[in-house]
Structures are given as structure tokens and as C-alpha cells.
N, C-alpha and C positions, 0 to 999 in steps of 0.2 A: 964761172963754173961752180956747180953745186956738188958737194961731196957727200957721199952716203952717211958718213959718221956725223956730219953736221945736222942732218935732218933727224937723226936718232937721239938728239939731245933731249934729256929728261924722259925718254921712253924706257920703261923697265924691261930689261933684256933677260931672257932665260938662258939662251945659248946662241953663239955666233960661230958659223962655219964659213971661213973665207975672209976676204979683205974688205974692210969698211972704208978704206981711203980712196975708193974708186969714184970717178965722176958719174953723175946720173943725169938723165934728160928730163924725166917726168915720173910722177907717181900715179898708179891707178889700182882700183879694186875690181875693175871689170876686165877680165882676160881678153875680151874681144877688142879692147881699145889699146892694149899695151903694144909697145914697139921696141926697137933696138935701144939698149941702155936704160930702159925704164925700171922702176921698182914695182913689183906686183905684190899687193897686200891681199892675202887669202882670208876672206871673211866668211864665217858660217852664218848665212842669212836665213830669212824666213822661207825663201823659195829654193835656194840652192846653196851648196857649200863650196866656197872658193878653193878649198883644198883640192877639190877634184879637177881643177883647171891649172894646177901648178905646172904640169908637164907641157901643156899647150902654151903657157906663157913663156916657159923656157925656150921652147921651139921657135918662138917669135923674137928671141934675142934679148930678153930681159937680163939685167945685170945683177939683180938681187930679188930675193923672195922673202917676204915677211909673213910668218904663219904661226899658228898655235901648235900645230903638230908637224914636225919635220918629216919630209918624204923619206921612204926607205932608200931610195936611190938619189944621189946628188950628182950634179954635173960640174966638172972642172971649169973654173972661170966665173961661176955664179956664186954669189954670197947668199947664204941661207941664215936667216935670223929668226929665232924662236922667241915668241912673246906670250905672255899669259892671256892677253886680250887684244885681238887684232883690231877691233873697232876703236878702242882707246888709242892704240899705237898709231893707227891711221890718222886720227884727229890730231895727235901731237906732232906727227910727221908733217901733216898738211900745214899746220901753223908754222913750223920751222921752215918748210919749203918756201912759203910765201913771206918769210922774214917777219913772222909774228905781227901781222897788221893790227890785231886787236889792241896791242899796246900803244898804238900811235893815234888812236881816237878814243872817244868815250862811247863804249858799247853798253846799251841797256837792254836786258832781256825781259820780256813780258810773258808770263805763264799763267795758266788757269784754264778752266773749261770754257767760259764765255768772256768776250771783251778783248781778247788779245789783238785781233786785227784792228778794231776800232782804236784802241789806245796806241798801238804802234804807229798806225797811219796818221792819226791826229797829232801825235808828238812830232812825227816827221814834218807834217804841214806847219805846225806851230813854230818849230825851230827854223824852218825855211822862211816863214813870214818874218821871223825875228832877224833875218839877214845872215843866217849861218848856212854853210853848205852841209846838207844833211843826207843821211843814208837810211834806207828802209829794206828790211828783209821780212816779207809778210806772205800770207796765203794768197793774197790778191795780186801783189806785184813786188818787184824788187826795183828800188830806185837808187841810182848812183848820182847824187846831185839832181839834175833835171832829166837825166836819161833813164828811161824805163826799160827793164828787162823782164822776161817771163818767169813766173814762179811755178814750180811743179809740186812742191811739198811745203807744208807749214814750216818745217825746219829742214832745209836742204842738207845734202851729205856734207861732211866736214871739208872735203876738198873744194866743193862749190862755195861754201861759206867763206873760206879763207881766200879763195880767188876773188870773190866779190869784195871782201873787205880790203884786199890789196888794191883793187881798182878804186875803191872809195878813198883810201888814203892818198893814192896818186892823183885823185881828182880834187883833193883838198877838203874832203869830208872831215868834220870834227866831231859830229855826233851821229851815231847809228842806232836805230831802234829795231829790235828783232823779236819776232814771235818765237817762243821756245815751247815746242810741243812735248808731251810726255814720251812720244815715240823717239823724238830727237834726243831727249835726255837719256832714255833707257839704252839707246843705241850709241851713246857716247859721242854724238855728233858735235856737241858743244865743249868736249874736253879740250884742254889746251888753249881755250879762249880766255882772255882777261876781261871780265865784265866790270864796268864802273857802277852798275846797279842792277837790281832785279825787282820786278813788280809781280805780286800775286793778286789775281782778280777775284777768283771764287773757285769752288769745286763742286761739281754735281755729276750725275750719271752720264758717262761718255767713255768710249774706247774700251769697254769691258769685253770686247771681242779680242783685244790685244792683251790687256792686263787680266790677270787671274781673278781679281776682285777689286773692290773699291779701295781697300787698304793699300794694296800694291800700287794702284793708280796714284793715290795720295802720296805715298812714300817716294815714288819716282819724282813727283813734282818737288817734294821737300829736298831731294838730293841736289837739285839746282841751287837752292839757297845754302845748303851745307857746304857747297864748293866755292861760294863767293869769297873773295879775299877781304882782309881787314879794311882795305882802302875803299871798298864798295859800300853802297847802301842797300838795305833790304826793306822794301815797302810792301806791306800786306793789308788786305781788307779785314779790319777788325770785326766787321759785322758777319763775316763768314767764320763758322766754328773751326775751320781748318787754318785760319790766318795765324793763330798762335803756334800751331804745329810747324808751320814753315820756318818760324824763327827759333825753334828750340835749340838747334845746334849750330846756327850760323855765327861766324865771327865778324860778319859785316855790321855796319851801323844800322840799328833797328828803328823803323818808323812805321806808323799805322795810319790808315784813313778809314772813315766811317760816317754813316748818317745817323746811326741809332746808339752807338756806344761811345765811350771815352776813347779819343784817338788824337794823334798829333795834328791831323788834318780833318776838318769837319765840313759837312755839307748839309744844307737844309733846303728842301724844295718848297718854294713859296707859291708858285703857280705852275701848272702842267697842262699845256695846250698843244694842239696840232701845229701851232705856229712856233712853239719852242718852250723853253723852261725859264722861269725866274728862280734863280738860285741865290743862296747865301753861302759863300765859301769863306771859312775863317772870318766870319762877321762882315764880309764885303759882298754887297748885292751886285748881281749882274744878270743880264738877259742873254740866253744862248739859243742857237738855232736848232739844237738837237732836242729830241723828244724822249720822255720816259724816265722812270726811276733808275733803270739800269744805266742810262747815259749820264745821269747825275753822278753815279759811282765812277763811270769811265772818265768824266771830266775832272772829278776830284783827284783821281789817280794821275791824270795828266798834269794838273796844277802842282801836285806834290812833287812829281818827278822833275818838272821844269825848275821848281825852286831848289830842289836838292842838287840840280846840275848848275845852279848859279844864276838863273834869271831872276830879275826883280819882280816882286809880287804884283805891282800895278801893271807892269808890262805883260805879265802872264795873263791876268784877268782881261786885259784889253784884247789880247790875241785870241783867247778862248772864245770871246764873244763873236769873233769873226769866223770860227770854224764851221764847216759844212759837214753833213753826215757822210759816211763812207759808203761807196757803192754796195747795194745789197744789204745794208744795215738800216732797217726802218726807213727805207727809201720809199717816198710816197708821191702820188700824183692825184690831183682832184680833177675829175672830168667836168665837162660842160653841164652835165646833169647833177653836179655836186655829189658824185660818187667818189669816195676816197679809196684808192687802191694802194695797198702797202706791200712791199716786197721785203722779206727779211730772211736772213741766213739761219734763223732758229731751227736747228736740227737735233737739239737735245731737249728732254722734257723740261729742264729748268729754263732754258732759253725761250721755249715756246710759252711757258707759263708767264715769264716776264713780259714778253711782247703782248700777249693777250691781256694780261693784267693792266699793262699801260694803256691799251686801247680802251678797256672797260672803265678805267679811271677817267679818261677824257670824254668818252661818249655820254650822251644825255640819257640813254636807255630807250629812246624812241626809235633808234635806228637798228637795222639788222646788222649783225657782225657775221659775215660769211667767211669761213676759213677753208683754204685749199691746202692740204698737207699730205705728205707721204713720208716714207723712210727709205734710206739707201739700202741697196742689196750688198751682200758679202760683208756686212758690218754688224755691230752689236745688235743682236736680236731682242735682248731683254728690254730695251727701251721702247719697242714698238707699241705694246699695249698701253704703256704709260703715256705715250704721245697721243694715242687714241682717246684715252680717258680725259686728258687735259684739254684737247681740242674740243671735244664734245661737251665738256663741262663748262667751258668759258666762252663758247660761241653760241650764237642763236641758230646757225646752220653750219654744217661741215661737209666738205667733199673730200673723201679720201682718194688719193691718186698715186701715180708713180713719182718717185724722186729720181734717183739714178739706180735702177734695179740691178745694173751690172750683169752678173751671170745668173741671178735668181729670177724665179717666176714672179712678175709684178703682182699678179692676182694673189699669190700665196703671201706676199708681204702685206698686202692690204688686209687679208684675212687675219693676220697676226695683230695688226693695228686695231681692227674692229673688236678683238677680244677684250680690250680695255674699256670699251664703251659700256656704261651702266645701262640697265634695261630702260630706265626712264628717259635716257638721252638718245636711244636708237632712232626715234622719230625725227631727230634733227639731222641724221646722217644720210649720206648718199655716197656711192662708190663709182668712180669713173676712172678706169685704168689709164686712158690716154690723157696725159697731163694738159695738153693744149685744149682738148675738149672740156676738161674739168674747169680750166680757167674761163673758157667761153661760157660754160653753164653758170658759173658764179656771176659773170658780168650780166648775163640774161636775167638772173634771179634778182639782181640788185636794183633797188628803186632809189629815188632821190634821197640824199643824205645817208644812204647805207655805206657800210665799210667792208671792203674785201681785203683779207690778209692772205697772201700767198707765201707760205713758209717752206723753209728747208734748203733751197738752192741759192738764194740771195744773189751774190755777184757772179755766179757761174754762168757761162754763156754756152753751155753744152748740156746734153743729156746722154748718159752712158747706158747702152742696152746691149747685152751679149758681147761686151768688150769693144763695141764700136761707139764712137762719139759723134753725135750730130748736133748742129747748131740749135741752141735752145736758150733763150734769154727771157726769164719770167717778166722782167720789167718792160722790155720791148713788146712782148706779146700782149700783156694786159693793156698797155697803152693803145696798141693797134686795135684791139678788140673793142675798147671803150669808145674810141673815135668812130669805128665802123658802126657801132650800135647807136651813136648819137645822130647818125645821118637819117 
């Protein structure tokens, strides 16, 4: 039996009306899902205010209401609890409800603009290869040991996080690696969790449709490190100017990694090819299957994290050398005509610049680099011209197309992307709204040894237009088209 007062442990309470010694069945913040003897937490969200659904939740038989503003009328037999922040209260209650599972395993959070999915996923793969039962909470998938579950957000809601963490603990998971988004931090989804460590990758232009400005976006990321306990480690990228900012107020043990500056963990790129990278990590040479400067940073962060979690250096290096790229992250295929097709999730200016920079470092200069790229609808519009500028500046040919236009007009999105193209680069560009046709055109334009980059959607297997999702897999489509053109 779970008692209401037990799940309120450590929750700052403003006012209580009623009995907190009652037994509860479940917690929910969606009034459509509540039932008899549940607790309903009213959250003022971006789309609707849960306070408007308190009466409906009471009519369904909830035994308690947690809210920031008490209703004018209360019902006998229902306990009303006023809190300052419903989102934070929900997170702490969720942790208590599932018996604080984050304290029973080592939870590591990875935050930053780029690299979160790769680092979290490859850490999960590395620890699994090392013989541990590991867990993963990522954009692409959720793993409980060897069991895969579907992921809907980079950082799920706090109830879902704690539910999965409890499943992980019960399944014997000892290490869990979790992507931590700025949305998740800002909405207090990670409050109440006990992290063994935090990793900062980098910070660049993204999510400014949600955050007021870059400073707010940075400070939200910093908040994650501010909240780490003394027992945790805080690992940051010293080559990013925001790396030191993340460490300013943390009480966690501080560590850094870098390729260019002084740091606790260092990497040097000795060779960079489509077949992989030859790296020197803390003076130890190794060959890895991943490609590009950005992956050198990702692998260094993985190495440092694994060592901070107790693995031996030589074992880590051996395991890193076996790791494969993550779906949709610089995933490539070479056709029979020796055309290299690369699919990457690069959907921010910095990520696109990194991927194109990596390709240009590897290519001889005699090949065409044909980039297919778009921008998502109903998201940060300021980055669209920047994406257009970078794509046209660093490619020999560019096809602007749809990404996930969502509720926006795809042609209007493309026009905003085109605004960033310099006059001297317009001759390189072409606009094809239909994404499949754009990929097909790129394949038709490509000759032997040419390179096609399809950027923006990566691992996604759908395209969202006017609120409807249809099957769409960039990697699958480009493979089919290249095979068809070879016949």
C-alpha cells in the first residue's frame, strides 16, 4: 500500500487541506487518464493548464489534488495540496512513488546541443559489451537490459523516467545512460533523480523557439550541473567556451576533456578516413570505426565517463575500438558505382557545419558533395538561413527540401532557408519540396566517387506533414534509389 504522505517526502508544501494518510493507487498529470483513488497533479503546460481539469479529475474519483492554485470550491474526502511548482512536485513524487530507483543504480546524464544520443547510446553499448546489464534513455530508443521500448521525447516526463528506472533496477541494471534535454531540465523532469555523473558536450544554436535567447538556453543546461550532488562527477568539453560555465557552481567532482586545450582527458586525431579514425587518447593509440572530428570528441567523452565509472583504461580502449555508429548519425553506404551516401541527424547549424567539415576533410576535392537538407516546421526559425548559408558554402551542390514541415507551409520554410545563401552560391542550389524526389534527384546527379549527404532527419522513420506522420526513412530510401539507378 502506498500512502499519500510518503510520496510527498521532500516536496515543498505551501498548504494542505485534508488527510495525507490515505492510500493512493497511482499518480497522473493527464486528467483523461486518472481514476479512482489516484493523485492528480495540475500542471500549467505550454498547451493547456491542468488547473482547468481539477473538477473533472475529482468527478472521476481521485483522492488527492496537487496544484499551484487551490480551487475556490473543494470536495469532502479529497485532499488538496498546494505547491509552489507542480512540475517539480510531480518529479519528486514520481521518484518517491517508484521507491527512488535512481539511487539503486548509477545514472549518468548527457546534455548539450550535439552528441547526446551518440554518447548515451555508445556508453550503453560499451557497458553491455563489458558484461554489465545496462539501461538507456535516449531520443532513438529506451533499453532495459536487452529489451527495447519506444521513445517519444528526448527526456520523457518524470513519471515515465521513474517507471523505466524502476523496471531497470528490477531487471538488474547497474548503469543507465540518459539524454538530458534543455526542455527536460526546464520542465523539472529530472528533479528528484540522483545522478552519478553529468556530461556536457557542446552548446550551439538550437531550441530558441522554446528559450527566449541563447543565454537562457545555456543557463538551463548549467542548472543540471548546479544540481549534481557531491558524490557525482561533472565532465565538460573544455574546447567549448561554455564548458567552464557549466562547472561554475557545481559541487560535483570536476573533470574536463578536449582536443585543443589543457584537460584531464585529451584526444588527438592521427588519421581521418571514411573507414574510421586513428586516435590517440591519453597517449594511447587506437583505431575506431566512427568518422569525423565530432566523433573524436564523443569517443573521448565516452572514454572519460567509463573511467570515472570504474572501468580499466585498457578495457575501455579495446571496447571503444569495437563500437559501431548510431543509427542516423553519420550512417553511410557506398553503392556499386562508388557513390557514398551519408545520412545524418544534423538539424542545427553547428551540427551541419561539423558533418560537412568532416566530409570535406576526408574527400580529395575531385568529387561532388551534394547535400540534401531542410528545416523542421513549428520550430526555431532563426536557424533556417544559417542552415542555408552553411550548406551552400560547404557543398558543391545543394538541394533544399522538406524536413518535417508539421503545420507550416514547406515552401515557406525553404524560402527562409534560401535567405541565408550568399549571391555567389545561388548557382549551387536547387529547391525540391518533395523530400523523396529531392533525394532521387541527388542520386541522379551523383557520378562515380561523388558524395551525397542527406541531413536533418537521421534515425527518424517518418515525415510529419499537417499533423500526420507517414513512413519515411532517409537511409532506406537512398539505398533503394541507388540500387535502382545501378540497374
